[in-house]
N, C-alpha and C positions, 0 to 999 in steps of 0.2 A: 220169292222172286227177287232178283237183283235190283238195286236201285239205280245202277248206271251200266251202260254198255258202250263199248268202243268199236269203231269200224275204221277201216283204212282202205284207201284207194291210192294208186300210184299212176301218174301220168308221165309220159315221155314225149319230148319233142322229137320229130323225125325229119321233117323238112318243111320249108316255107311256113305255112300256118297250119300244118297237119301234125297230129300226134296220135298216141295210143294210150288208152287208159285201161287199167286192170284193177281187180279187187282181190283181196285175200279170199282164198277158197272158192274162187270163181274161175274155171278153166279158160273161158273165152274172153280175150281182150277185145276192145272195141276201138276202131279208128275214129278220129274226130277231127274237125277243123273249126276255125272261126267261121261264122256265117258269111255268106257272100256280101252282105251289107257292110261288113267290117273287114273286107279284103280276103275272106276265106274261100273255100271251095264249095260248090253247090253239091247237093245230093249226099251230104255226109251228116252224121250226128254232130251237133254243136253243143257248147255249154248251155245254150238257151233251150235246145230241145231236150237235153238231159234233165234240166231243171223242171220243165213241164212234165216230162215222163216220170220224174220222181213224185210229183203231185198226183198224177193219174194212178201210178202203181200203188202208192201208199193209200189212196182213197179206196181202190178196189180191195186191197188187203184188209183195211179197216172194216169196210162193209162186210166182207166175207166172214170175218171174225165175229162181228156183231150179229149177223144173220144166223150164224151157227149157234151162238150163245142164246139167241132168241127163238131157236128152232123154226126159223123162217126159211122156206125153200123157194127160191126163185128159178125162173127158166133161163134168164140171161141178164148180164150187166155189161153195158158198153159205156166207156167214159172217154170223152174228149175234153182236153184242157186247152184253153186259150190264154195267152199272156200278152200283156202290153208293156213294152219297154219305152221309157220316156227319158229324155236327157234333162237332168236337173243340174243345179249348181255344182255338185260334186262329181257329175258324170252320169252315165246311163245306169238305170236300174229298173227292175220290174216294179211297176206301180199298181198293176191290176192283174189278177188271175181269176178266171172263171172256170168252174168245174161244171161240165154238162153230162151228168149221168143219165143213161136211158136204161131203166129197169123193166124187164119183161117178167110178168107174173102169170100164173095159170088161170086165175079167176078174178072177177071184179072185187070179191070180198078181201083179197090180199092187197089191193091198191093202197088203202090208208096206212096199213102197217109198213108196206114197202116204202112209202113216201117218208114216214117217220124215221125209218132206218137210214134212208138216204141223207136226210138232214142231220141226224145224229152222227153219221159217219164223217161228214164234213167237219163238224165241231170236234170230233175225236182224232182226226187224222194228224199224226205226228208232224208230217212235213208241212201241211197247210197251216197248222198252229204255230209253226216256227218261222213263218214268213213275215217280212216287213211289209210286203205288198198287201193291198186290199184283196181279200179272197171272197168271192161270192159263188153261189151255187144256183144252177138253173136245171132242176130235176124234172124228169119225165118218167111217169109210170104208165106202162101199157100192158094190156092183156094179150097173151099169145093167141094168134089166130090158128096155130097148129094144134093146140091142146084139144083133145076130144075129137079130132078129125080122123075118120077111119079111112 
């Protein structure tokens, strides 16, 4: 396995506080704006929402890899990520990020292993490990109500 990898995105300003971002080998570009709090447009992706989405998607990818390696089969995984931006001496920055994974498993016996994998995934996630902000996790493991229902 390689020891380093490189990735590239390109962003273009198009008007006002709106732009387009694209990535190598990804056919769909995404429009973005500054958030309304900073003079941007509502209902658009922002650098802040991209940032939190990168935490959520990395967490899910890390969990899936660890679950597969551990031969752990779950029913569902939903992840919400909250972030707090604070103005400090040098300007605004994310000071806190909280990952809220909800793991659904088939049986009560899988709850403990699922919780351990949720916690290990946070510690192993490349994006959350790279952050300056304080990262915390608020995991929930639940048993599916639909498993075994005829």
